[in-house]
N, C-alpha and C positions, 0 to 999 in steps of 0.2 A: 503494499500498500503505500509505503514511504517512497519508493521508486517512482511510482505513478504521479507523486505530487512534486518531486525534484528533478525527474528526468528532463533534460531540455528536448524541446521539438524544434531543433534547427537544421535549416537545409532539408527538411523533409526526413530526417533520421530521428525516430522515435523508439520507444520502448516496446519489443513486439508483445503483444498479450498472450499469444499461446506459442507460435513456433515461428520460424523466420518469415515464412510467407503470410503471416497473419497481420490485423491491423495494427497499426503502430500508434501508441498514445503518450503522453507526457504533458505535464502542466508547467514545467520549466521553472520552479521556485527559486531555484539558485542562479539563474540567468541574469537577475538583477542583485544590485546591492542592497537594497531595502529588503528584497525576498530573502536574501541569505541572512541578514539580521534578524528578521522576523523569524525564520526558520530556527535561527540557532537560540533565539530567546526561549522560543516554546519549547524545544528540546531541552534547554536547561532548566525551565520551571518543570517540566515534565520529570526528569530526574530527581530534582529537590522535593518535589511532592511524595514521589514514591518513597525516598529515604524517611520523610517524616511519619508517611503512613507505617512504613515497615518498623521504625523505632516506636510508635506508639502502639503498635499491636503487641511488640514484644514486651513492652510495660505493663500492658493490660493483662498479658498470660503470667506474668510474674506475681501480680498483686492476687490472683486466684489461687 
């Protein structure tokens, strides 16, 4: 799913959906500087939120 979002569709070359002769797709998030920054910020926020969730779940298990 992440490849679909980030794969550039430049010069008609995209990410093949199934095999080489299939339709090619790509949204090209990393084709622009703004898209790169937004993608990296969301990725960082996702990782930080997962760390917080895992730490809280470990704390609640220790309390029981």
